[in-house]
Backbone as a chain_set.jsonl record, in Angstrom:
{"seq": "XXXXXXXXXXXXXXXXXXXXXXXXXXXXXXXXXXXXXXXXXXXXXXXXXXXXXXXXXXXXXXXXXXXXXXXXXXXXXXXXXXXXXXXXXXXXXXXXXXXXXXXXXXXXXXXXXXXXXXXXXXXXXXXXXXXXXXXXXXXXXXXXXXXXXXXXXXXXXXXXXXXXXXXX", "coords": {"N": [[42.583, -50.385, 63.926], [40.181, -50.436, 65.532], [37.906, -49.137, 64.112], [38.145, -50.76, 61.638], [36.435, -53.027, 62.547], [33.593, -51.372, 62.999], [33.815, -50.24, 60.237], [32.632, -52.201, 59.125], [30.784, -53.898, 60.111], [29.213, -52.402, 61.37], [25.411, -50.754, 60.304], [23.13, -48.606, 59.04], [19.853, -48.836, 59.82], [17.4, -49.106, 57.707], [19.893, -50.623, 55.098], [20.323, -52.989, 57.196], [18.305, -54.358, 56.978], [17.186, -54.639, 54.201], [19.954, -56.431, 54.221], [18.419, -58.428, 55.659], [16.738, -60.149, 54.739], [17.841, -60.496, 52.548], [19.684, -62.758, 53.684], [18.179, -64.155, 54.973], [16.897, -65.306, 52.648], [19.012, -66.604, 52.145], [18.302, -68.665, 54.311], [19.454, -68.664, 56.62], [18.74, -67.762, 59.963], [17.834, -65.141, 61.861], [19.093, -63.31, 64.986], [17.941, -60.745, 67.047], [19.418, -58.491, 69.015], [19.128, -56.592, 71.72], [19.883, -52.807, 73.823], [21.761, -50.397, 76.234], [23.31, -50.998, 76.361], [25.951, -48.922, 78.182], [28.542, -49.235, 79.875], [30.111, -51.595, 79.21], [30.271, -54.817, 80.333], [30.429, -58.573, 82.011], [28.604, -59.345, 82.325], [26.576, -58.68, 80.213], [28.096, -59.308, 77.804], [27.741, -62.893, 77.933], [25.241, -62.33, 77.399], [24.818, -61.056, 75.0], [26.748, -63.489, 73.735], [24.884, -65.763, 74.505], [22.399, -65.257, 73.075], [23.804, -65.357, 70.156], [24.017, -67.911, 69.997], [21.589, -68.632, 69.764], [21.073, -68.329, 66.905], [21.999, -67.937, 63.722], [23.206, -65.484, 62.634], [23.847, -62.028, 64.869], [22.094, -59.548, 64.868], [22.669, -56.582, 66.384], [20.866, -54.169, 68.471], [21.286, -50.864, 69.326], [21.184, -48.347, 71.428], [21.176, -45.045, 70.689], [22.205, -41.954, 72.184], [20.739, -40.526, 72.914], [18.123, -41.314, 73.346], [19.565, -43.62, 75.006], [20.265, -41.435, 77.62], [17.399, -41.049, 77.996], [16.311, -43.102, 78.652], [17.914, -43.649, 81.38], [18.893, -41.701, 83.167], [20.381, -38.106, 82.972], [22.755, -38.186, 83.352], [23.734, -39.647, 81.963], [24.487, -41.518, 78.674], [27.93, -43.577, 79.83], [29.558, -43.717, 77.464], [29.739, -42.363, 74.155], [27.69, -43.199, 71.725], [28.831, -44.505, 69.467], [31.354, -45.023, 70.363], [30.108, -46.976, 71.626], [29.28, -48.94, 70.069], [31.184, -49.32, 68.457], [32.769, -50.651, 70.605], [30.987, -53.045, 70.937], [30.796, -54.075, 68.363], [33.119, -55.432, 67.921], [33.01, -57.68, 69.243], [33.109, -61.164, 68.584], [30.769, -62.678, 68.619], [29.091, -60.68, 67.627], [27.361, -60.003, 64.586], [26.752, -57.692, 63.522], [25.653, -54.091, 63.6], [23.456, -51.497, 65.033], [22.389, -48.222, 65.125], [20.21, -47.527, 66.941], [16.994, -44.866, 67.143], [14.719, -44.466, 68.682], [12.912, -45.235, 71.656], [11.995, -47.664, 72.311], [12.302, -50.204, 71.157], [10.483, -51.496, 68.771], [10.101, -50.428, 66.42], [12.56, -51.209, 64.602], [12.376, -53.557, 65.147], [10.275, -54.172, 63.23], [11.001, -53.538, 60.616], [13.64, -55.045, 60.417], [12.211, -58.074, 61.659], [13.387, -60.457, 62.631], [14.269, -63.681, 63.268], [14.346, -64.134, 65.886], [14.193, -62.335, 68.655], [15.885, -61.86, 71.193], [16.315, -61.756, 74.474], [17.405, -60.19, 77.882], [17.625, -62.012, 81.097], [16.18, -60.115, 82.994], [13.61, -60.409, 82.077], [10.734, -62.451, 81.375], [9.119, -64.125, 79.018], [6.85, -63.656, 79.13], [6.727, -60.726, 79.078], [7.967, -59.533, 77.982], [8.417, -56.065, 76.266], [8.168, -55.805, 73.485], [7.052, -57.978, 72.614], [4.517, -58.64, 72.13], [4.303, -57.984, 68.685], [6.827, -58.896, 67.594], [5.563, -61.519, 67.536], [3.337, -61.209, 65.744], [4.556, -61.084, 63.143], [5.473, -64.105, 63.268], [7.849, -64.621, 64.866], [10.129, -65.477, 67.304], [10.263, -65.302, 71.338], [13.003, -64.784, 73.363], [14.009, -65.965, 76.208], [17.57, -65.069, 76.978], [20.974, -65.104, 78.188], [23.113, -64.986, 82.467], [21.226, -65.392, 84.966], [20.21, -61.777, 85.783], [22.651, -60.211, 87.419], [24.606, -59.014, 87.317], [24.731, -55.319, 86.801], [25.178, -51.908, 84.396], [24.774, -49.845, 86.505], [24.992, -50.313, 88.923], [27.563, -50.544, 89.142], [28.22, -48.653, 88.205], [27.467, -47.496, 90.957], [29.18, -48.439, 92.274], [31.434, -47.518, 91.841], [31.559, -45.827, 93.283], [29.577, -43.395, 92.222], [27.101, -41.846, 92.203], [23.376, -42.728, 92.21], [20.765, -40.773, 89.54], [18.299, -40.177, 91.014], [19.626, -39.889, 93.351], [20.865, -37.626, 93.357], [19.07, -35.329, 92.931]], "CA": [[42.059, -51.704, 64.109], [38.854, -50.932, 66.239], [37.349, -48.48, 63.163], [37.779, -52.019, 60.352], [35.104, -53.589, 62.49], [32.79, -50.5, 62.691], [33.08, -49.503, 59.121], [32.628, -53.73, 58.168], [30.072, -54.567, 60.704], [27.711, -50.951, 61.805], [24.716, -50.547, 58.879], [21.594, -48.497, 59.095], [18.465, -49.848, 59.849], [17.469, -49.239, 56.129], [21.234, -51.722, 55.23], [20.029, -54.248, 58.02], [16.607, -54.343, 56.489], [17.236, -55.574, 53.277], [20.396, -57.471, 54.341], [17.835, -59.559, 56.503], [15.803, -60.903, 53.783], [18.615, -61.185, 51.456], [20.359, -63.753, 54.482], [16.981, -65.103, 55.37], [16.947, -66.057, 51.967], [19.6, -68.588, 52.307], [18.531, -69.556, 54.865], [19.825, -68.023, 58.149], [18.178, -67.165, 61.071], [18.309, -64.362, 62.911], [18.713, -62.81, 66.122], [18.037, -59.176, 67.598], [19.369, -58.315, 70.86], [18.972, -55.383, 72.493], [20.286, -52.699, 74.78], [21.999, -49.292, 75.996], [25.16, -51.288, 76.258], [26.807, -47.875, 78.56], [29.211, -49.852, 80.851], [30.141, -53.157, 79.049], [30.127, -56.258, 80.873], [30.573, -59.721, 81.493], [26.533, -59.68, 81.343], [26.36, -57.93, 78.906], [28.648, -60.533, 77.024], [26.832, -63.733, 78.23], [23.599, -62.054, 77.106], [25.266, -61.765, 73.688], [26.513, -65.149, 73.392], [23.619, -66.455, 74.34], [21.697, -64.478, 71.578], [24.146, -66.341, 69.336], [23.567, -69.201, 70.173], [20.113, -68.853, 69.142], [20.314, -68.616, 65.419], [22.935, -67.504, 62.627], [23.483, -64.044, 62.605], [23.3, -61.749, 65.766], [21.769, -57.903, 65.747], [22.681, -55.557, 68.326], [20.444, -52.905, 68.498], [22.21, -50.29, 70.324], [20.041, -47.374, 72.142], [21.28, -43.743, 70.813], [23.16, -41.473, 72.772], [19.741, -39.512, 73.626], [17.551, -42.758, 74.436], [19.671, -43.875, 77.316], [19.907, -40.31, 78.296], [15.957, -40.269, 78.698], [16.304, -44.168, 79.697], [19.079, -43.975, 82.219], [18.972, -40.623, 83.328], [21.141, -37.332, 82.636], [24.689, -38.473, 83.542], [24.252, -41.032, 81.387], [25.968, -43.097, 78.692], [29.212, -42.563, 79.968], [30.332, -43.469, 76.286], [29.495, -42.231, 73.184], [27.015, -44.083, 71.039], [30.064, -44.168, 68.376], [32.676, -45.963, 70.975], [30.039, -48.349, 72.502], [28.925, -48.985, 69.006], [32.953, -49.981, 67.89], [33.102, -52.01, 70.972], [29.631, -54.456, 70.368], [31.446, -54.782, 66.955], [34.953, -56.033, 68.028], [33.089, -58.942, 69.623], [33.071, -61.988, 67.76], [29.726, -62.786, 68.309], [28.139, -59.979, 67.35], [27.91, -59.912, 62.981], [25.835, -56.162, 62.956], [25.409, -53.086, 65.055], [22.678, -51.138, 64.259], [22.165, -47.26, 66.265], [18.224, -46.352, 66.887], [17.007, -43.717, 68.274], [13.602, -44.317, 69.371], [12.934, -45.568, 73.624], [11.911, -49.172, 72.441], [13.212, -51.173, 69.865], [10.04, -52.254, 68.097], [10.713, -50.291, 64.996], [13.429, -51.76, 64.222], [11.49, -54.842, 65.039], [9.006, -54.088, 62.31], [11.723, -53.131, 60.264], [14.263, -56.215, 60.509], [11.284, -58.791, 61.16], [14.327, -60.611, 63.259], [13.619, -64.676, 63.452], [14.321, -64.568, 67.595], [14.287, -61.537, 69.73], [16.59, -62.177, 72.998], [16.262, -60.46, 75.84], [18.156, -60.8, 79.261], [17.401, -62.43, 82.27], [15.665, -59.245, 83.583], [13.026, -60.652, 81.63], [10.37, -63.204, 81.511], [9.075, -64.467, 77.773], [5.63, -62.892, 78.643], [7.309, -59.844, 79.974], [8.821, -59.299, 76.695], [7.425, -55.046, 75.884], [7.772, -55.699, 71.739], [6.547, -59.759, 72.398], [3.513, -59.53, 70.462], [4.948, -57.465, 67.794], [7.478, -60.602, 67.279], [5.186, -62.909, 67.731], [2.56, -61.225, 65.124], [5.051, -62.358, 62.012], [5.547, -65.514, 63.494], [8.583, -64.438, 65.258], [9.268, -65.644, 69.217], [11.037, -64.236, 71.77], [14.118, -66.228, 73.84], [15.583, -65.224, 77.39], [19.47, -65.678, 77.351], [22.153, -64.34, 79.382], [23.39, -65.237, 83.26], [20.912, -64.299, 86.356], [20.727, -60.219, 85.866], [23.678, -60.342, 89.094], [25.126, -57.21, 87.045], [24.284, -54.152, 85.449], [26.148, -51.287, 84.656], [23.796, -49.169, 87.273], [25.519, -51.148, 89.793], [28.973, -50.639, 88.718], [29.171, -47.187, 88.705], [27.614, -47.017, 92.147], [30.258, -49.461, 93.492], [32.755, -46.835, 92.389], [31.437, -44.201, 94.183], [28.672, -42.594, 91.708], [25.684, -41.502, 93.042], [22.306, -43.245, 91.438], [20.758, -39.604, 89.004], [17.473, -39.798, 91.692], [19.94, -39.342, 94.337], [21.676, -36.516, 92.984], [18.093, -34.807, 92.698]], "C": [[40.484, -51.471, 64.418], [37.944, -50.322, 64.492], [37.191, -49.822, 61.983], [36.512, -52.628, 60.917], [33.479, -52.845, 62.867], [32.163, -50.62, 61.833], [32.298, -51.721, 58.738], [31.21, -54.011, 59.668], [28.887, -52.685, 61.249], [26.782, -51.255, 60.224], [23.88, -50.186, 59.739], [20.441, -49.298, 59.235], [18.229, -49.931, 58.111], [18.552, -50.19, 54.967], [20.199, -53.176, 55.672], [18.832, -54.547, 57.315], [16.916, -55.143, 54.829], [18.905, -56.799, 53.069], [19.968, -58.501, 54.961], [17.404, -60.138, 55.509], [16.82, -61.624, 52.978], [19.021, -62.828, 52.706], [19.218, -64.671, 54.786], [16.412, -66.008, 53.999], [17.684, -67.421, 51.72], [19.269, -69.496, 53.131], [19.025, -69.625, 56.551], [19.125, -67.494, 58.74], [18.639, -66.227, 61.61], [17.817, -63.658, 63.599], [18.333, -61.995, 66.242], [17.969, -59.146, 69.147], [19.142, -56.884, 70.828], [19.783, -54.003, 73.287], [21.038, -51.418, 74.621], [23.442, -49.989, 76.081], [26.385, -50.259, 76.943], [28.017, -48.27, 78.601], [29.452, -51.439, 80.425], [30.804, -53.418, 80.185], [30.195, -57.569, 80.631], [28.573, -60.358, 81.557], [25.704, -59.474, 80.66], [26.964, -58.955, 77.64], [27.696, -61.861, 77.008], [25.756, -63.297, 77.709], [23.524, -62.508, 75.581], [25.926, -62.957, 73.055], [25.417, -65.787, 73.571], [22.682, -66.185, 73.059], [22.177, -64.9, 70.475], [24.151, -67.177, 68.775], [22.543, -69.809, 69.622], [19.899, -69.206, 67.773], [22.217, -68.455, 64.892], [24.045, -66.631, 62.194], [22.591, -63.315, 63.757], [23.018, -60.547, 65.484], [21.771, -57.79, 66.283], [22.261, -54.456, 67.511], [20.587, -51.663, 68.944], [21.142, -48.846, 70.674], [21.197, -45.851, 71.818], [21.526, -43.091, 71.941], [21.753, -40.677, 73.884], [18.714, -40.601, 74.102], [17.836, -43.038, 75.726], [19.847, -43.083, 77.848], [18.506, -40.25, 79.159], [15.696, -42.139, 79.197], [16.8, -43.961, 81.088], [19.354, -42.966, 83.188], [20.129, -39.794, 82.785], [22.596, -37.903, 82.543], [25.044, -39.862, 82.559], [23.931, -40.998, 79.148], [27.209, -42.254, 78.661], [30.193, -42.69, 79.002], [29.158, -42.663, 75.455], [28.945, -43.518, 72.372], [28.303, -44.498, 69.917], [31.464, -45.142, 69.14], [31.219, -47.441, 71.622], [28.966, -49.219, 71.151], [30.23, -50.112, 68.587], [33.398, -51.244, 69.0], [32.182, -53.55, 71.117], [30.538, -54.723, 69.038], [32.82, -55.33, 66.786], [34.685, -57.239, 68.972], [32.326, -59.968, 68.862], [31.553, -62.28, 67.787], [28.853, -62.08, 68.295], [28.193, -60.174, 65.559], [26.662, -58.533, 63.154], [25.276, -55.256, 63.785], [24.414, -52.211, 64.485], [22.9, -49.989, 65.429], [20.104, -46.8, 66.068], [17.977, -45.464, 67.594], [15.739, -43.358, 69.07], [14.219, -45.136, 71.507], [12.845, -47.116, 73.538], [12.687, -49.321, 70.612], [12.157, -51.512, 68.914], [9.627, -51.443, 67.01], [11.491, -50.784, 64.735], [13.228, -53.142, 64.224], [11.008, -55.464, 63.573], [10.108, -54.261, 61.406], [12.698, -54.331, 59.713], [13.656, -57.507, 60.587], [12.667, -59.8, 61.928], [13.239, -62.783, 63.654], [13.279, -64.924, 65.313], [14.564, -63.056, 67.707], [15.032, -61.658, 71.235], [16.604, -60.955, 73.531], [16.792, -61.283, 77.3], [17.235, -61.148, 80.165], [16.373, -61.471, 83.033], [13.73, -59.465, 82.848], [11.247, -62.14, 81.995], [9.43, -63.407, 79.931], [7.299, -63.689, 77.763], [5.247, -61.776, 79.576], [7.979, -58.808, 78.809], [7.88, -57.407, 76.131], [6.89, -55.368, 74.309], [7.557, -57.565, 71.823], [5.528, -60.116, 71.178], [3.648, -59.055, 69.233], [6.201, -58.4, 67.296], [6.634, -61.671, 66.833], [3.846, -62.835, 65.652], [3.216, -61.483, 63.415], [5.483, -63.305, 61.895], [7.214, -65.861, 64.012], [8.362, -65.155, 66.825], [10.452, -65.205, 69.818], [11.85, -65.041, 72.818], [14.074, -65.45, 74.868], [17.034, -65.66, 77.453], [19.631, -65.084, 78.163], [21.868, -65.255, 81.111], [22.177, -64.226, 84.301], [21.101, -63.03, 85.814], [21.13, -59.523, 87.864], [24.402, -59.079, 88.577], [24.803, -56.675, 86.194], [25.246, -52.726, 85.691], [25.755, -50.158, 85.823], [24.847, -48.86, 88.672], [26.904, -50.889, 90.0], [29.181, -49.011, 89.222], [29.024, -46.556, 89.914], [29.062, -47.629, 92.957], [31.949, -48.365, 92.755], [32.469, -45.065, 92.619], [30.462, -42.987, 93.36], [27.841, -42.244, 92.309], [23.836, -41.741, 91.745], [21.237, -41.105, 90.442], [19.645, -39.296, 89.937], [18.148, -39.548, 92.833], [20.546, -38.01, 94.622], [20.503, -35.084, 93.767], [17.688, -33.938, 94.408]], "O": [[39.612, -52.082, 63.8], [37.416, -51.198, 63.805], [36.094, -49.894, 61.429], [35.557, -52.819, 60.164], [32.444, -53.499, 62.991], [30.963, -50.875, 61.742], [31.397, -51.973, 57.937], [31.281, -55.24, 59.642], [27.668, -52.517, 61.211], [27.281, -51.811, 59.245], [23.623, -50.754, 60.801], [20.255, -50.386, 58.691], [18.833, -50.731, 57.396], [17.988, -50.481, 53.912], [19.616, -54.004, 54.972], [18.795, -55.775, 57.396], [16.729, -56.351, 54.677], [19.041, -57.657, 52.197], [20.675, -59.506, 55.037], [18.105, -61.148, 55.435], [16.843, -62.827, 52.718], [18.531, -63.91, 52.381], [19.383, -65.891, 54.831], [15.738, -67.035, 54.082], [17.377, -68.561, 51.37], [19.576, -70.687, 53.084], [18.899, -70.528, 57.378], [18.628, -66.512, 58.189], [19.827, -66.242, 61.933], [16.681, -63.201, 63.481], [17.893, -61.813, 65.107], [17.176, -59.473, 70.029], [18.999, -56.203, 69.813], [20.913, -54.486, 73.365], [21.212, -50.989, 73.481], [24.51, -49.421, 75.854], [27.552, -50.434, 76.591], [28.781, -47.933, 77.696], [29.073, -52.372, 81.134], [31.576, -52.735, 80.856], [30.093, -58.009, 79.485], [27.821, -61.22, 81.103], [24.545, -59.835, 80.454], [26.272, -59.274, 76.673], [26.88, -61.927, 76.089], [25.048, -64.276, 77.47], [22.91, -63.401, 74.998], [25.624, -63.334, 71.923], [24.979, -66.442, 72.625], [22.387, -67.031, 72.215], [21.366, -64.981, 69.553], [24.236, -67.432, 67.573], [22.419, -70.942, 69.157], [19.045, -69.98, 67.34], [23.249, -68.754, 65.492], [25.158, -66.799, 61.694], [21.387, -63.5, 63.932], [23.977, -59.933, 65.951], [21.174, -58.393, 67.175], [22.737, -53.93, 66.505], [19.442, -51.21, 68.922], [20.316, -48.555, 69.808], [22.011, -45.599, 72.706], [21.037, -43.645, 72.926], [21.771, -40.397, 75.083], [18.527, -40.704, 75.314], [17.269, -42.959, 76.816], [19.727, -43.377, 79.038], [18.3, -39.785, 80.28], [14.884, -42.367, 80.093], [15.977, -44.134, 81.987], [20.081, -43.309, 84.121], [20.964, -40.431, 82.143], [23.325, -37.933, 81.552], [25.981, -40.652, 82.439], [23.049, -40.306, 78.641], [27.57, -41.205, 78.127], [31.319, -42.207, 79.119], [28.032, -42.385, 75.868], [29.528, -44.602, 72.326], [28.047, -45.693, 70.059], [32.32, -45.773, 68.521], [31.515, -48.594, 71.937], [28.048, -49.988, 71.435], [30.183, -51.336, 68.464], [33.999, -52.287, 68.739], [32.572, -54.7, 71.32], [30.924, -55.884, 68.898], [33.439, -55.593, 65.755], [35.624, -57.84, 69.494], [31.157, -59.801, 68.515], [31.046, -62.044, 66.691], [27.773, -62.412, 68.784], [29.303, -60.568, 65.204], [25.555, -58.816, 62.696], [24.461, -55.586, 64.647], [24.499, -52.138, 63.259], [23.407, -50.328, 66.498], [19.3, -46.144, 65.407], [18.604, -45.185, 68.616], [15.589, -42.405, 69.834], [15.251, -45.353, 72.142], [13.398, -47.84, 74.365], [13.205, -48.803, 69.623], [12.697, -51.949, 67.897], [8.555, -51.839, 66.553], [10.825, -51.474, 63.963], [13.804, -53.886, 63.429], [11.185, -56.544, 63.009], [10.314, -55.471, 61.317], [12.548, -54.606, 58.522], [14.164, -58.345, 59.843], [13.332, -59.672, 60.9], [12.104, -63.006, 64.075], [12.389, -65.581, 65.854], [15.176, -62.537, 66.773], [14.415, -61.474, 72.284], [16.788, -59.77, 73.256], [16.653, -62.45, 77.663], [16.097, -60.681, 80.115], [15.627, -62.092, 83.791], [12.814, -58.708, 83.171], [11.055, -62.484, 83.161], [8.897, -62.309, 79.768], [6.691, -63.304, 76.764], [4.311, -61.626, 80.361], [8.348, -57.636, 78.887], [6.757, -57.522, 75.641], [5.73, -55.274, 73.909], [8.029, -58.262, 70.925], [5.439, -60.874, 70.212], [3.038, -59.75, 68.421], [6.219, -58.352, 66.066], [6.892, -62.521, 65.98], [3.628, -63.715, 64.819], [2.495, -61.988, 62.554], [5.931, -63.72, 60.827], [7.796, -66.913, 63.748], [7.315, -65.379, 67.432], [11.452, -64.815, 69.216], [11.294, -66.08, 73.173], [14.091, -64.235, 74.668], [17.422, -66.661, 78.055], [18.816, -64.521, 78.894], [20.884, -65.98, 81.261], [22.13, -63.003, 84.432], [22.195, -62.917, 85.263], [20.569, -58.949, 88.798], [24.754, -58.195, 89.358], [24.566, -57.074, 85.054], [25.859, -52.445, 86.721], [26.739, -49.452, 86.048], [25.274, -47.836, 89.205], [27.367, -51.048, 91.13], [29.854, -48.43, 90.073], [29.702, -45.603, 90.299], [29.687, -47.245, 93.946], [33.121, -48.499, 93.105], [32.856, -43.929, 92.345], [30.525, -41.816, 93.736], [28.065, -42.518, 93.488], [23.442, -41.029, 90.821], [21.307, -40.211, 91.286], [19.578, -38.072, 90.043], [17.455, -38.92, 93.633], [20.703, -37.44, 95.702], [20.785, -34.255, 94.633], [16.667, -33.261, 94.53]]}, "num_chains": 1, "name": "protein.A"}
């Protein structure tokens, strides 16, 4: 059952670039959200639902295993990218998922040119690193989700694991 979501919703950057153009021509508003989604939790769900409310099509850019490891530490991600992609694809609010290898989402934004780049509440519209790129083609940045009171790192700590920095 799970693999049907993945087959239908998991797309390459190139596939999504073409699809985004077609959807935009149909008058659809495209929203891009991104992250590692290492240990899916309620904060992620609220972020993605908030992103979906901004438009018609929600594309989620998922950090690859390698980029998640660089960003989060050697003990991460907890789940491989294919499993994280499958979990995201199973969510009703997510229309498409793509895995990106870079440390930032800038190249994916340039390829898709989403109408809206949705970021979580740990950002402000002014602090979003890729805001200038989004605005350069007429898109906008939006902050969505609940206050940043949930994090995979905190959940991992509650389970008794130490932060990567504390292990050294």
